[in-house]
C-alpha positions in Angstrom: 0.0 0.0 0.0 1.4 3.4 -1.0 2.1 5.9 1.8 -0.1 9.0 1.8 2.0 11.9 0.6 0.5 14.0 3.3 0.9 11.5 6.2 3.1 12.3 9.2 5.4 9.4 8.2 6.0 10.8 4.7 6.5 14.3 6.1 9.2 13.0 8.5 10.9 11.0 5.7 10.8 14.1 3.5 12.2 16.2 6.3 15.1 13.7 6.8 16.0 13.9 3.1 16.0 17.8 3.4 18.4 17.6 6.3 20.6 15.0 4.6 20.7 17.0 1.4 21.7 20.2 3.4 24.5 18.3 5.1 25.8 16.9 1.8 25.9 20.3 0.2 27.6 21.9 3.2 30.2 19.1 3.1 31.5 20.4 -0.2 32.8 23.6 1.3 36.3 22.3 1.7 36.6 21.3 -1.9 35.5 24.7 -3.2 37.7 26.6 -0.8 40.8 24.5 -1.7 40.3 24.9 -5.4 40.0 28.7 -5.2 43.2 30.7 -5.3 41.4 33.7 -3.7 41.9 35.4 -0.3 39.7 33.8 2.3 37.7 36.9 3.2 37.0 37.5 -0.5 35.5 34.0 -0.6 33.3 34.8 2.4 32.2 38.1 0.8 31.2 36.6 -2.5 29.6 33.5 -0.9 27.5 35.6 1.4 26.6 38.0 -1.4 25.3 35.3 -3.7 23.4 33.6 -0.8 21.9 37.0 0.0 20.7 37.3 -3.6 19.1 33.8 -3.5 17.2 34.5 -0.3 16.1 37.9 -1.5 13.7 36.0 -3.7 12.0 34.6 -0.6 12.4 37.7 1.7 9.3 39.7 2.5 9.5 43.3 3.9 7.0 42.5 6.6 9.5 40.0 8.1 12.1 42.8 8.7 13.1 43.2 12.3 16.2 44.7 13.9 16.8 44.2 17.6 19.5 43.0 19.9 19.3 39.3 19.1 19.3 40.0 15.4 22.4 42.2 15.8 24.2 39.5 17.8 23.2 37.0 15.1 24.7 38.9 12.2 27.9 39.7 14.1 28.5 36.1 15.3 27.6 34.6 11.9 30.0 36.9 10.1 32.8 36.3 12.4 32.2 32.5 12.5 32.2 31.9 8.8 35.1 34.3 8.2 37.1 32.3 10.8 36.1 29.0 9.2 37.0 29.9 5.7 40.3 31.4 6.8 41.1 28.2 8.7 40.5 26.1 5.6 43.3 28.2 3.9 45.7 27.7 6.7 45.2 24.1 7.8 43.7 20.9 6.5 40.0 20.8 5.6 39.7 17.9 8.1 41.1 20.1 11.0 38.9 23.0 10.0 35.6 21.1 9.9 36.0 18.8 12.9 37.1 21.8 15.1 34.2 23.8 13.8 32.0 21.0 15.0 33.1 21.7 18.6 30.4 24.4 18.5 27.8 22.2 20.3 30.4 21.3 22.9 30.9 25.0 23.6 27.2 25.4 23.7 27.1 23.0 26.7 29.8 25.1 28.5 28.2 28.4 27.7 24.8 27.1 28.9 26.4 26.1 32.2 28.4 29.3 32.7 26.1 31.9 31.2 22.6 30.4 31.7 23.4 28.3 34.8 22.0 25.1 33.2 23.1 21.7 34.5 25.3 19.6 32.2 23.6 16.3 31.7 25.5 13.0 31.5 25.3 12.8 27.6 26.5 16.4 27.4 29.3 15.7 29.9 30.5 12.7 27.8 30.4 14.8 24.6 32.3 17.6 26.4 35.0 15.2 27.7 35.4 13.4 24.4 35.5 16.7 22.5 38.1 18.2 24.7 40.3 15.1 24.2 39.9 15.3 20.5 40.7 19.1 20.4 43.8 18.3 22.5 45.0 15.6 20.2 44.7 17.9 17.1 46.2 20.9 18.9 49.2 19.0 20.2 49.9 17.6 16.8 49.9 21.1 15.3 51.8 22.9 18.1 54.7 24.8 16.7 53.7 24.1 13.1 52.7 26.7 10.5 49.2 25.3 10.4 48.7 26.1 14.1 47.2 29.4 13.2 44.6 27.6 11.1 43.8 25.3 14.0 43.3 28.2 16.3 41.0 29.9 13.8 39.0 26.7 13.3 38.6 26.4 17.1 37.6 30.1 17.2 34.9 29.4 14.6 33.5 26.7 16.9 33.3 29.1 19.8 31.6 31.8 17.5 29.1 29.3 16.1 28.3 28.2 19.7 27.5 31.9 20.5 25.4 32.0 17.3 23.5 28.9 18.3 22.8 30.0 21.8 21.5 33.3 20.5 19.0 31.4 18.3 17.0 30.9 21.4 16.3 34.6 21.4 15.4 34.7 17.7 12.7 32.1 17.7 10.1 34.7 16.7 12.2 35.7 13.7 11.6 34.1 10.3 14.4 31.7 9.4 14.4 33.0 5.9 14.7 36.6 7.1 17.5 35.7 9.6 19.5 33.9 6.9 18.9 36.9 4.5 20.0 39.5 7.0 23.0 37.5 8.2 24.4 37.2 4.7 23.5 40.7 3.7 25.4 42.1 6.8 28.3 39.8 6.2 28.7 40.8 2.5 28.3 44.5 3.4 30.8 44.4 6.3 33.4 42.5 4.3 33.0 44.6 1.2 35.0 47.5 2.9 37.7 45.0 3.9 38.2 43.2 0.6 37.3 46.1 -1.8 40.8 46.0 -3.3 40.7 42.1 -3.7 37.4 41.6 -5.6 39.0 40.9 -9.1 38.1 37.3 -10.2 38.5 35.2 -13.2 35.3 33.9 -14.9 35.9 30.4 -13.4 36.4 31.8 -9.9 33.2 33.8 -10.3 31.2 30.8 -11.4 32.6 28.7 -8.5 31.7 31.4 -6.0 28.2 31.8 -7.4 27.7 28.0 -7.0 29.0 28.2 -3.5 26.7 31.1 -2.5 23.6 29.7 -4.1 23.9 26.0 -3.9 26.5 25.3 -1.2 25.4 27.9 1.3 22.0 29.4 0.5 20.1 26.3 -0.6 21.3 24.1 2.3 20.0 26.7 4.9 16.6 26.6 3.2 16.6 22.8 3.1 17.6 22.6 6.7 14.9 25.0 7.8 12.3 23.1 5.8 13.5 19.8 7.4 13.2 21.2 10.9 9.5 21.6 10.3 9.0 17.8 10.6 12.2 16.5 12.1 13.3 17.2 15.7 16.4 19.3 16.3 18.1 16.3 18.0 17.6 14.0 15.0 18.5 16.8 12.5 21.8 17.4 14.4 22.6 13.7 14.3 22.0 13.5 10.5 24.1 16.7 10.0 27.1 14.9 11.5 27.7 13.4 8.1 29.1 16.8 7.1 32.4 16.6 9.0 32.8 13.0 7.9 32.3 13.7 4.2 34.1 17.0 4.0 37.7 15.7 4.4 36.8 12.7 2.2 35.8 14.9 -0.7 39.0 17.0 -0.2 41.2 13.9 -0.1 39.6 12.5 -3.3 39.8 15.8 -5.3 42.9 17.6 -3.9 44.8 14.7 -2.4 45.0 16.3 1.1 45.2 13.4 3.6 44.4 14.0 7.2 47.1 13.2 9.8 46.7 10.3 12.3 46.1 12.9 15.1 43.4 14.6 13.1 41.7 11.2 12.4 41.8 10.2 16.0 40.9 13.6 17.5 38.1 14.1 15.0 36.8 10.6 15.8 36.7 11.5 19.5 34.7 14.7 18.7 32.2 13.0 16.4 31.7 10.0 18.7 31.1 12.3 21.7 28.5 14.3 19.7 27.0 11.1 18.2 26.4 9.6 21.6 25.0 12.9 22.9 22.5 13.1 20.1 21.6 9.4 20.1 21.1 9.1 23.8 17.9 11.2 24.0 16.4 9.6 20.9 16.6 6.2 22.7 14.7 7.4 25.7 11.0 6.5 25.9 9.3 8.9 25.9 11.8 11.3 24.3 12.4 14.3 26.5 12.1 17.8 24.9 15.5 19.2 24.1 16.5 22.8 24.6 20.1 23.1 23.3 22.0 21.8 20.3 
């Protein structure tokens, strides 16, 4: 018997495919960045500019809202993606992506320090495993030229954590508007920084257009759609495919092979996060979740 297209089960299945598709598109970032012989902040500018153009088609003026949480969102978003792209230029794609995925771990810490929330057992395990993983990668890079990239990747994790915590205060803001304003501000702010570095070849322009529209803009839209029928816990678990695939794509296309320390440290971070996200899903009944 065919499943009703409008049934809850089909909606959940469709939502999972949206989340998975978003993660697959996000995982291509390292390949694009490695192929582009362009300054990192120029990449961020063009990527956000084209994402802004894509979301302008969906933006409605009535959604416009400027307040404290929105300002914090645009600032943390701009700083986080700038740090991440810069890290990809200074260290391996594997280091950059797995260290960016420490963001949920820093969310646990910030929630404890700033909001006074108790750290649960799964969060505590993820925190411990993540810190061990970060230590392994950092010690392997200590004193090496790529250490600056490792530091920037870790900084991007901290900044994304601040961005995610702030999402609690933007729940009444349209996700489409928030993505539009984040990328609009990012492009505008960086324009004054990279105005002398905007020259591109035709191939570079095409790659950046694809990055902005299909690798950044479209995934945010798909992820937002997926969250309409899939829980944040399950979506976060599905999205863990991104840091797994990102270095694989780079290894296959560029030949950049992660070090043993990156593989072991990254595995610790991902195992910690995987356990953290799986644990609540196995509970019966599932408890409502408040943080990533």
